[in-house]
DSSP file (Angstrom, degrees, kcal/mol; ACC not computed):
  #  RESIDUE AA STRUCTURE BP1 BP2  ACC     N-H-->O    O-->H-N    N-H-->O    O-->H-N    TCO  KAPPA ALPHA  PHI   PSI    X-CA   Y-CA   Z-CA
    1    1 A M     >        0   0    0      0, 0.0     4,-2.2     0, 0.0     5,-0.2   0.000 360.0 360.0 360.0 -32.2   47.1   92.7  -20.5
    2    2 A A  H  >  +     0   0    0      1,-0.2     4,-1.9     2,-0.2     5,-0.2   0.891 360.0  51.2 -63.3 -36.8   46.4   93.0  -24.3
    3    3 A D  H  > S+     0   0    0      1,-0.2     4,-2.4     2,-0.2    -1,-0.2   0.918 109.8  49.3 -65.1 -40.5   46.6   96.7  -24.1
    4    4 A L  H  > S+     0   0    0      1,-0.2     4,-2.6     2,-0.2    -1,-0.2   0.880 109.6  51.7 -65.9 -37.0   50.0   96.5  -22.4
    5    5 A K  H  X S+     0   0    0     -4,-2.2     4,-2.3     2,-0.2    -1,-0.2   0.867 109.5  49.9 -69.5 -32.9   51.2   94.1  -25.0
    6    6 A A  H  X S+     0   0    0     -4,-1.9     4,-2.3     2,-0.2    -2,-0.2   0.912 111.8  48.4 -69.8 -43.7   50.1   96.5  -27.8
    7    7 A Q  H  X S+     0   0    0     -4,-2.4     4,-2.7     1,-0.2    -2,-0.2   0.917 110.7  52.3 -64.4 -40.7   51.9   99.4  -26.0
    8    8 A F  H  X S+     0   0    0     -4,-2.6     4,-2.1     2,-0.2    -2,-0.2   0.935 110.0  47.2 -56.9 -47.0   55.0   97.1  -25.7
    9    9 A A  H  X S+     0   0    0     -4,-2.3     4,-1.2     1,-0.2    -1,-0.2   0.896 112.2  50.9 -66.1 -36.4   54.9   96.4  -29.4
   10   10 A Q  H  X S+     0   0    0     -4,-2.3     4,-2.7     1,-0.2     3,-0.4   0.909 107.9  52.0 -63.2 -43.6   54.5  100.1  -30.1
   11   11 A A  H  X S+     0   0    0     -4,-2.7     4,-2.6     1,-0.2    -2,-0.2   0.883 104.7  57.5 -60.7 -42.3   57.5  101.0  -27.9
   12   12 A Q  H  < S+     0   0    0     -4,-2.1     4,-0.3     1,-0.2    -1,-0.2   0.866 112.5  39.9 -57.3 -38.3   59.5   98.5  -29.8
   13   13 A Q  H >< S+     0   0    0     -4,-1.2     3,-1.1    -3,-0.4     4,-0.3   0.884 113.2  54.9 -77.9 -39.3   58.8  100.3  -33.0
   14   14 A D  H >< S+     0   0    0     -4,-2.7     3,-2.0     1,-0.3     4,-0.3   0.876  99.8  60.4 -61.9 -38.6   59.1  103.8  -31.4
   15   15 A V  G >< S+     0   0    0     -4,-2.6     3,-0.8     1,-0.3    -1,-0.3   0.736  96.7  60.6 -66.6 -19.1   62.6  103.1  -30.1
   16   16 A K  G <  S+     0   0    0     -3,-1.1    -1,-0.3    -4,-0.3    -2,-0.2   0.628  96.7  63.0 -82.3  -7.8   63.8  102.5  -33.7
   17   17 A T  G <  S+     0   0    0     -3,-2.0    -1,-0.2    -4,-0.3    -2,-0.2   0.454  72.0 123.0 -93.8  -0.1   62.9  106.1  -34.5
   18   18 A L    <   -     0   0    0     -3,-0.8    70,-0.2    -4,-0.3    66,-0.1  -0.343  52.5-153.1 -60.2 139.2   65.3  107.7  -32.1
   19   19 A T  S    S+     0   0    0     68,-2.5     2,-0.4     1,-0.1    69,-0.2   0.726  79.5  46.1 -88.4 -21.7   67.6  110.1  -33.9
   20   20 A R  S    S-     0   0    0     67,-1.1    -1,-0.1     0, 0.0    66,-0.0  -0.935  88.4-115.9-120.5 143.2   70.4  109.8  -31.2
   21   21 A R        -     0   0    0     -2,-0.4     3,-0.1     1,-0.1    -2,-0.0  -0.663  33.5-122.9 -77.2 129.7   71.7  106.5  -29.8
   22   22 A P        -     0   0    0      0, 0.0    -1,-0.1     0, 0.0    61,-0.0  -0.173  38.0 -88.4 -62.4 161.4   71.1  106.3  -26.0
   23   23 A D     >  -     0   0    0      1,-0.1     4,-2.5     4,-0.0     3,-0.2  -0.190  43.7 -98.2 -67.9 167.3   74.1  105.8  -23.7
   24   24 A N  H  > S+     0   0    0      1,-0.2     4,-2.3     2,-0.2     5,-0.1   0.829 121.9  54.1 -62.5 -35.0   75.3  102.2  -22.9
   25   25 A D  H  > S+     0   0    0      2,-0.2     4,-2.2     1,-0.2    -1,-0.2   0.914 110.4  47.0 -67.1 -37.6   73.5  102.0  -19.6
   26   26 A T  H  > S+     0   0    0      2,-0.2     4,-2.8    -3,-0.2    -2,-0.2   0.928 111.2  52.9 -66.2 -43.5   70.1  102.9  -21.2
   27   27 A M  H  X S+     0   0    0     -4,-2.5     4,-2.8     1,-0.2    -2,-0.2   0.909 110.0  47.0 -53.3 -46.6   70.8  100.4  -24.0
   28   28 A L  H  X S+     0   0    0     -4,-2.3     4,-2.8     2,-0.2    -1,-0.2   0.868 110.1  53.8 -67.6 -40.1   71.4   97.7  -21.4
   29   29 A F  H  X S+     0   0    0     -4,-2.2     4,-2.4     2,-0.2     5,-0.3   0.934 112.1  44.5 -55.0 -49.8   68.2   98.7  -19.5
   30   30 A L  H  X S+     0   0    0     -4,-2.8     4,-2.6     1,-0.2     5,-0.2   0.949 114.3  49.8 -61.1 -49.2   66.2   98.4  -22.7
   31   31 A Y  H  X S+     0   0    0     -4,-2.8     4,-2.2     2,-0.2    -2,-0.2   0.928 113.5  44.9 -51.2 -53.9   67.9   95.1  -23.6
   32   32 A A  H  X S+     0   0    0     -4,-2.8     4,-2.4     1,-0.2    -1,-0.2   0.892 114.3  47.0 -64.2 -45.3   67.4   93.6  -20.2
   33   33 A H  H  X S+     0   0    0     -4,-2.4     4,-1.9    -5,-0.2    -1,-0.2   0.880 112.1  50.8 -69.4 -36.5   63.8   94.6  -19.8
   34   34 A Y  H  X S+     0   0    0     -4,-2.6     4,-1.8    -5,-0.3    -2,-0.2   0.895 112.5  46.0 -69.2 -38.4   62.9   93.5  -23.3
   35   35 A K  H  X>S+     0   0    0     -4,-2.2     4,-2.9    -5,-0.2     5,-0.7   0.881 113.3  49.8 -70.9 -37.9   64.4   90.1  -22.7
   36   36 A Q  H  X5S+     0   0    0     -4,-2.4     4,-0.6     3,-0.2    -2,-0.2   0.823 112.6  46.7 -66.2 -34.5   62.8   89.8  -19.4
   37   37 A A  H  <5S+     0   0    0     -4,-1.9    -2,-0.2    -5,-0.2    -1,-0.2   0.818 123.5  34.1 -77.9 -29.9   59.4   90.7  -20.8
   38   38 A T  H  <5S+     0   0    0     -4,-1.8    -2,-0.2    -5,-0.2    -3,-0.2   0.758 135.4  16.7 -97.1 -27.0   59.7   88.3  -23.8
   39   39 A E  H  <5S-     0   0    0     -4,-2.9    -3,-0.2     1,-0.3     2,-0.2   0.498  92.5-136.1-125.3  -8.2   61.7   85.3  -22.4
   40   40 A G     << +     0   0    0     -5,-0.7    -1,-0.3    -4,-0.6    -2,-0.1  -0.527  63.9  10.1  84.5-154.2   61.4   85.6  -18.5
   41   41 A D  S    S-     0   0    0     -2,-0.2    21,-0.1     1,-0.1    20,-0.0  -0.221  93.2 -85.2 -65.9 150.3   64.4   85.0  -16.3
   42   42 A V        -     0   0    0     19,-0.3     2,-0.3    16,-0.1    -1,-0.1  -0.160  49.9-175.7 -50.6 140.7   67.9   84.7  -17.7
   43   43 A H        +     0   0    0     -3,-0.1     2,-0.1     2,-0.1    -1,-0.0  -0.904  37.9  44.9-136.9 168.4   69.0   81.3  -18.9
   44   44 A G  S    S-     0   0    0     -2,-0.3     2,-0.3     2,-0.0     0, 0.0  -0.224  91.3 -56.4  86.6 177.5   72.3   79.9  -20.2
   45   45 A S        -     0   0    0     -2,-0.1    -2,-0.1     1,-0.1     3,-0.1  -0.616  57.3 -96.7 -93.2 156.1   75.7   80.4  -18.9
   46   46 A R        -     0   0    0     -2,-0.3     9,-0.1     1,-0.1    -1,-0.1  -0.495  46.9-110.1 -67.4 129.8   77.4   83.7  -18.4
   47   47 A P        -     0   0    0      0, 0.0    -1,-0.1     0, 0.0    -3,-0.0  -0.206  40.3 -94.3 -63.1 157.4   79.7   84.6  -21.3
   48   48 A G    >   -     0   0    0      1,-0.1     3,-1.1    -3,-0.1     7,-0.2  -0.009  38.2 -95.0 -69.2 173.7   83.4   84.5  -20.7
   49   49 A M  T 3  S+     0   0    0      1,-0.2    -1,-0.1     6,-0.1     6,-0.1   0.835 121.7  56.9 -60.7 -32.2   85.7   87.5  -19.7
   50   50 A L  T 3  S+     0   0    0      1,-0.2     2,-1.1     2,-0.1    -1,-0.2   0.689  92.7  70.5 -78.7 -13.7   86.6   88.2  -23.4
   51   51 A D    <>  +     0   0    0     -3,-1.1     4,-2.2     1,-0.2    -1,-0.2  -0.668  61.6 163.0 -94.5  73.3   83.0   88.7  -24.4
   52   52 A M  H  > S+     0   0    0     -2,-1.1     4,-2.4     1,-0.2     5,-0.2   0.908  71.6  48.1 -67.9 -41.7   82.5   92.0  -22.5
   53   53 A V  H  > S+     0   0    0      2,-0.2     4,-2.3     1,-0.2    -1,-0.2   0.938 113.8  45.8 -61.3 -47.6   79.4   93.0  -24.4
   54   54 A G  H  > S+     0   0    0      1,-0.2     4,-2.1     2,-0.2    -1,-0.2   0.838 113.7  52.2 -66.1 -32.4   77.7   89.6  -24.0
   55   55 A R  H  X S+     0   0    0     -4,-2.2     4,-2.8     2,-0.2    -1,-0.2   0.907 108.2  49.1 -66.1 -45.0   78.7   89.6  -20.3
   56   56 A A  H  X S+     0   0    0     -4,-2.4     4,-2.1     2,-0.2    -2,-0.2   0.904 113.0  47.0 -64.1 -43.5   77.3   93.0  -19.7
   57   57 A K  H  X S+     0   0    0     -4,-2.3     4,-2.2     2,-0.2    -1,-0.2   0.915 112.3  49.6 -66.6 -41.3   73.9   92.1  -21.4
   58   58 A Y  H  X S+     0   0    0     -4,-2.1     4,-2.7     1,-0.2    -2,-0.2   0.952 112.7  48.0 -63.3 -48.7   73.7   88.8  -19.5
   59   59 A D  H  X S+     0   0    0     -4,-2.8     4,-1.4     2,-0.2    -1,-0.2   0.860 110.7  50.9 -55.5 -40.6   74.5   90.6  -16.1
   60   60 A A  H  < S+     0   0    0     -4,-2.1     4,-0.4     2,-0.2    -1,-0.2   0.909 114.3  43.2 -64.6 -44.2   71.9   93.3  -16.9
   61   61 A W  H >< S+     0   0    0     -4,-2.2     3,-1.5     1,-0.2   -19,-0.3   0.897 109.5  58.0 -71.0 -38.3   69.2   90.7  -17.6
   62   62 A A  H >< S+     0   0    0     -4,-2.7     3,-1.5     1,-0.3    -1,-0.2   0.818  96.0  64.0 -64.8 -30.6   70.2   88.5  -14.6
   63   63 A K  T 3< S+     0   0    0     -4,-1.4    -1,-0.3     1,-0.3    -2,-0.2   0.682  97.9  56.5 -63.8 -18.8   69.6   91.5  -12.3
   64   64 A L  T X  S+     0   0    0     -3,-1.5     3,-2.7    -4,-0.4    -1,-0.3   0.346  74.4 145.0 -93.7   4.3   65.9   91.3  -13.3
   65   65 A K  T <  S+     0   0    0     -3,-1.5     3,-0.1     1,-0.3    -3,-0.1  -0.165  70.4  18.9 -49.7 127.7   65.5   87.8  -12.2
   66   66 A G  T 3  S+     0   0    0      1,-0.3    -1,-0.3     0, 0.0     2,-0.2   0.288  87.9 138.9  90.0  -8.8   62.0   87.2  -10.7
   67   67 A M    <   -     0   0    0     -3,-2.7    -1,-0.3     1,-0.1     2,-0.1  -0.501  57.7-115.8 -65.4 135.1   60.5   90.4  -12.3
   68   68 A K     >  -     0   0    0     -2,-0.2     4,-2.3     1,-0.1     5,-0.2  -0.379  18.7-118.7 -70.9 152.3   57.1   89.8  -13.7
   69   69 A T  H  > S+     0   0    0      1,-0.2     4,-2.5     2,-0.2     5,-0.2   0.906 113.6  50.0 -59.7 -41.7   56.5   90.1  -17.5
   70   70 A D  H  > S+     0   0    0      1,-0.2     4,-2.3     2,-0.2    -1,-0.2   0.864 110.4  50.3 -70.9 -32.7   54.0   92.9  -17.2
   71   71 A E  H  > S+     0   0    0      2,-0.2     4,-2.3     1,-0.2    -1,-0.2   0.935 110.6  49.1 -68.0 -43.4   56.3   94.9  -14.9
   72   72 A A  H  X S+     0   0    0     -4,-2.3     4,-1.9     1,-0.2    -2,-0.2   0.901 112.5  49.2 -63.0 -40.4   59.2   94.5  -17.4
   73   73 A M  H  X S+     0   0    0     -4,-2.5     4,-3.0    -5,-0.2    -2,-0.2   0.953 110.6  49.6 -58.6 -48.4   57.0   95.7  -20.2
   74   74 A K  H  X S+     0   0    0     -4,-2.3     4,-2.5     1,-0.2    -2,-0.2   0.875 111.6  46.8 -58.2 -42.6   55.8   98.7  -18.3
   75   75 A K  H  X S+     0   0    0     -4,-2.3     4,-1.8     2,-0.2    -1,-0.2   0.860 113.3  50.3 -73.0 -31.0   59.3   99.8  -17.4
   76   76 A Y  H  X S+     0   0    0     -4,-1.9     4,-2.4     2,-0.2    -2,-0.2   0.944 112.3  47.8 -66.1 -49.3   60.5   99.2  -21.1
   77   77 A I  H  X S+     0   0    0     -4,-3.0     4,-2.1     1,-0.2    -2,-0.2   0.921 112.7  48.7 -59.9 -46.4   57.4  101.3  -22.3
   78   78 A D  H  X S+     0   0    0     -4,-2.5     4,-2.0     1,-0.2    -1,-0.2   0.859 110.9  50.0 -64.7 -37.1   58.2  104.1  -19.8
   79   79 A K  H  X S+     0   0    0     -4,-1.8     4,-2.3     1,-0.2    -1,-0.2   0.920 110.5  48.9 -67.1 -43.3   61.8  104.3  -20.7
   80   80 A V  H  X S+     0   0    0     -4,-2.4     4,-1.9     2,-0.2    -2,-0.2   0.865 108.8  53.1 -62.7 -36.6   61.1  104.5  -24.4
   81   81 A A  H  X S+     0   0    0     -4,-2.1     4,-1.0     2,-0.2    -1,-0.2   0.888 109.9  48.7 -68.0 -38.7   58.6  107.2  -23.8
   82   82 A A  H >X S+     0   0    0     -4,-2.0     4,-1.2     1,-0.2     3,-0.6   0.922 110.8  50.4 -62.3 -40.5   61.2  109.2  -21.8
   83   83 A L  H 3X S+     0   0    0     -4,-2.3     4,-3.1     1,-0.2    -2,-0.2   0.837 102.1  61.5 -65.8 -32.6   63.8  108.6  -24.6
   84   84 A L  H 3< S+     0   0    0     -4,-1.9    -1,-0.2     1,-0.2     4,-0.2   0.834 105.8  49.1 -64.9 -28.2   61.2  109.9  -27.3
   85   85 A K  H << S+     0   0    0     -4,-1.0    -1,-0.2    -3,-0.6    -2,-0.2   0.826 123.0  28.6 -81.9 -29.0   61.2  113.2  -25.4
   86   86 A T  H  < S+     0   0    0     -4,-1.2    -2,-0.2     1,-0.1    -3,-0.2   0.646 121.9  44.9-106.7 -15.8   65.0  113.6  -25.2
   87   87 A H     <        0   0    0     -4,-3.1   -68,-2.5    -5,-0.2   -67,-1.1   0.023 360.0 360.0-118.1  30.1   66.4  111.7  -28.3
   88   88 A K              0   0    0     -4,-0.2    -1,-0.1   -70,-0.2    -4,-0.1   0.430 360.0 360.0-103.8 360.0   64.1  112.9  -31.1
């Protein structure tokens, strides 16, 4: 698990080096998996209709309810690795 945490931390740094911004779906994927890995299941109330960005983020995270921390970390790491090949 310590190795996975190190890879997760490295992926967080690597994603900041992308030269092109990923599309919105990819950004939501990264956000949701990061939050699931670091905070667990979604908490709080769903943002209102006028907060479209907050609502999209909440919904993306809520879809991962029940996913284990290590699985969320692994999917985040894999997605960043793929982005490094296409967005550098």
